[in-house]
C-alpha positions as CSV (number, residue, x, y, z in Angstrom):
1,M,122.6,85.5,99.2
2,V,124.1,86.8,102.4
3,T,127.0,85.2,104.2
4,V,126.4,84.9,108.0
5,P,129.0,83.8,110.5
6,K,128.4,80.3,111.8
7,S,128.4,81.5,115.4
8,F,125.2,83.3,114.7
9,H,123.5,79.9,114.2
10,V,121.3,81.1,111.2
11,P,120.5,78.0,109.1
12,A,120.8,78.1,105.3
13,G,117.7,79.1,103.3
14,V,116.4,81.6,105.9
15,T,114.7,84.5,104.2
16,L,115.9,88.0,105.1
17,R,114.5,91.4,104.2
18,P,117.1,94.1,103.8
19,K,116.5,97.7,104.9
20,L,118.8,100.6,104.2
21,T,119.3,102.7,107.4
22,D,121.6,105.7,108.1
23,K,123.9,103.2,109.9
24,G,124.1,100.7,107.1
25,I,122.0,97.7,105.9
26,F,119.7,96.1,108.5
27,Y,118.5,92.5,107.8
28,E,115.3,91.3,109.4
29,F,114.0,87.6,109.4
30,V,111.0,87.1,107.3
31,N,108.7,84.2,108.2
32,D,107.4,82.1,105.3
33,D,103.8,82.3,106.6
34,T,101.1,84.3,104.9
35,F,100.9,87.1,107.4
36,F,102.3,89.6,104.8
37,D,100.7,88.1,101.8
38,F,98.0,90.5,100.7
39,D,97.4,89.2,97.1
40,E,93.9,87.8,97.8
41,N,93.0,91.1,99.5
42,I,94.2,93.1,96.7
43,L,92.3,91.0,94.2
44,K,89.1,91.1,96.1
45,D,89.3,94.9,96.3
46,L,90.0,95.2,92.6
47,V,87.2,92.9,91.6
48,S,84.7,94.8,93.9
49,E,86.0,98.1,92.3
50,G,85.0,96.6,88.8
51,F,88.4,95.8,87.4
52,E,88.7,92.9,85.0
53,G,90.9,91.5,82.3
54,E,94.1,93.4,81.5
55,S,93.1,96.4,83.7
56,L,92.8,94.1,86.7
57,I,96.3,92.6,86.1
58,Q,97.8,96.1,85.7
59,Q,96.1,97.4,88.8
60,F,97.1,94.3,90.7
61,K,100.8,94.9,89.8
62,K,100.6,98.5,90.7
63,R,99.1,98.0,94.1
64,K,101.4,95.0,94.9
65,K,104.4,97.3,94.2
66,E,103.0,99.9,96.7
67,I,103.0,97.5,99.7
68,P,106.8,97.5,100.4
69,V,106.8,101.3,100.5
70,A,103.8,101.3,102.8
71,M,105.4,98.6,104.9
72,D,108.7,100.6,105.2
73,K,106.6,103.6,106.4
74,M,104.8,101.5,108.9
75,I,108.1,100.1,110.3
76,S,109.5,103.5,110.7
77,E,106.4,104.6,112.5
78,A,106.4,101.5,114.6
79,E,109.8,102.1,115.9
80,T,108.4,104.9,118.0
81,D,105.2,103.1,118.8
82,T,105.0,100.4,121.5
83,K,101.6,98.9,120.6
84,P,101.7,95.7,118.5
85,M,99.8,95.7,115.1
86,T,97.4,93.0,114.1
87,Q,97.1,91.9,110.5
88,K,93.8,93.8,110.2
89,K,95.5,97.0,111.4
90,I,98.3,96.5,109.0
91,E,95.8,95.9,106.1
92,K,94.0,99.2,107.0
93,K,97.3,101.0,107.3
94,I,98.5,100.1,103.8
95,G,95.0,100.7,102.2
96,L,93.6,97.2,101.9
97,R,90.7,97.9,104.3
98,N,88.6,101.0,105.1
């Protein structure tokens, strides 16, 4: 939970994603849409790679944990790039597409 001054007009229940920077902690708003939900993509990839049962579950957990690291790297790179990224480009960048 983060306390925000009333004058900022941020309603209760808004989701924020913290990012540690050299100047402190930066909070960005996170939409509750499915733009960054790659669960189905990960599962499809794993099934097509032949994973099943317990190994499917373990690989899913492993790959899901890798997404925030890849997203942080993309954010850092995007800070110097002026072109917007589509969901397909993001999926390719974090390894969910070839």
